[in-house]
C-alpha positions in Angstrom: -24.9 -78.4 8.8 -21.4 -79.7 8.8 -19.2 -80.4 5.7 -18.9 -84.2 5.1 -15.3 -83.7 3.8 -13.7 -81.4 6.3 -16.3 -81.2 9.1 -16.4 -77.3 8.9 -19.8 -75.4 8.9 -21.5 -75.3 5.5 -23.2 -72.0 4.5 -26.4 -71.9 2.4 -26.1 -69.7 -0.8 -29.2 -69.0 -2.8 -29.7 -67.4 -6.2 -32.7 -67.5 -8.4 -34.6 -70.0 -6.1 -31.7 -72.4 -6.0 -29.9 -73.0 -2.8 -26.7 -74.4 -2.7 -25.0 -75.5 0.6 -21.3 -74.8 0.2 -18.1 -75.3 2.3 -16.1 -72.2 2.4 -13.1 -74.2 3.7 -12.8 -77.0 1.0 -15.2 -75.8 -1.7 -17.4 -78.6 -1.6 -21.2 -78.5 -2.3 -24.2 -80.3 -1.1 -27.1 -80.5 -3.4 -30.6 -81.9 -2.1 -32.3 -84.0 -4.9 -34.6 -81.0 -5.9 -31.7 -78.5 -6.1 -29.9 -80.8 -8.4 -33.0 -81.0 -10.8 -33.5 -77.2 -10.5 -29.8 -76.5 -11.3 -29.8 -78.8 -14.3 -33.3 -78.0 -15.6 -33.2 -77.7 -19.3 -30.0 -79.6 -19.7 -29.8 -82.1 -22.6 -28.1 -84.6 -20.3 -30.3 -84.2 -17.2 -32.3 -87.5 -17.7 -29.4 -89.4 -19.2 -27.2 -88.5 -16.2 -30.0 -89.7 -13.8 -30.2 -93.0 -15.7 -26.5 -93.5 -15.8 -25.8 -92.9 -12.1 -24.1 -96.1 -11.0 -22.5 -97.3 -7.9 -18.7 -97.0 -8.1 -16.0 -98.7 -6.1 -14.7 -95.3 -5.0 -11.2 -95.8 -6.3 -9.8 -95.8 -2.8 -11.3 -92.5 -1.9 -12.4 -91.9 1.7 -16.1 -92.8 2.4 -18.0 -89.7 3.7 -21.0 -89.5 6.0 -24.2 -87.7 4.9 -24.4 -84.3 6.6 -28.1 -84.9 7.3 -28.5 -88.6 8.5 -24.8 -89.2 9.3 -25.0 -92.7 7.4 -22.2 -93.7 5.1 -22.7 -92.5 1.5 -22.2 -94.4 -1.7 -19.8 -93.5 -4.3 -21.6 -93.2 -7.6 -20.2 -92.5 -11.1 -22.2 -89.8 -13.0 -21.9 -90.0 -16.6 -23.6 -90.0 -20.0 -23.4 -93.0 -22.2 -21.0 -94.8 -19.9 -18.3 -92.2 -20.6 -15.5 -91.1 -18.4 -17.9 -89.3 -16.1 -17.5 -88.1 -12.6 -17.4 -89.8 -9.1 -19.5 -88.1 -6.4 -20.9 -89.1 -3.1 -24.7 -89.7 -2.8 -26.6 -90.4 0.4 -28.1 -93.8 0.6 -31.2 -92.4 2.1 -31.8 -90.1 -0.8 -31.0 -86.8 1.1 -28.6 -85.4 -1.5 -25.3 -85.5 -3.3 -21.9 -84.2 -2.2 -19.7 -82.7 -4.8 -16.0 -82.1 -3.9 -14.5 -78.6 -4.9 -14.7 -78.1 -8.6 -17.0 -81.0 -9.3 -20.2 -78.8 -9.6 -18.6 -77.1 -12.8 -17.6 -80.6 -14.0 -21.2 -81.8 -13.6 -22.6 -78.7 -15.5 -20.2 -79.4 -18.4 -21.1 -83.0 -18.4 -24.8 -82.3 -18.6 -24.2 -80.7 -22.0 -26.4 -77.6 -20.8 -27.7 -75.9 -23.9 -27.7 -72.5 -22.0 -24.3 -73.0 -20.6 -23.6 -69.4 -20.2 -26.6 -69.0 -17.9 -25.5 -71.7 -15.6 -21.9 -70.7 -15.6 -23.1 -67.1 -14.8 -25.2 -68.6 -11.9 -22.1 -70.5 -10.5 -19.8 -67.6 -11.0 -22.3 -65.3 -9.2 -23.0 -67.7 -6.3 -19.4 -68.6 -5.6 -17.4 -65.5 -6.7 -20.1 -62.8 -5.9 -19.2 -59.6 -4.1 -17.0 -60.3 -1.1 -18.1 -58.9 2.2 -15.8 -58.4 5.3 -12.3 -57.4 6.1 -10.8 -58.4 2.9 -13.4 -57.0 0.4 -12.4 -54.5 -2.2 -14.9 -52.0 -0.8 -12.8 -51.5 2.3 -9.9 -49.9 0.4 
């Protein structure tokens, strides 16, 4: 799969049965609909966020193509109680949601997750886990 933002390859990262497709270049994240539900499971704001996902004018942001069907995605505002929220890209065919770098953490914060430590541990483990390769600390 190619990143819709920078068109580089996306890698699949999995932890605790949740798979996140992540662009190592720009930091963006692709979540299939089921993956978003699993990630936010137990969140106080999960259903409220789903109910308040509204089309957004995009604020001049570039329109991205879905990495699966290649159709233009729609900009949506993800919020709770019509608050400030977060703007993300959603496939019009329901394939998933694209979050630019840093927006996954913002989504978790917005969801008012009661076990925030667990979800932040997950995000830290999956995105800042042990490095493998020529620059890893184990090579020193």
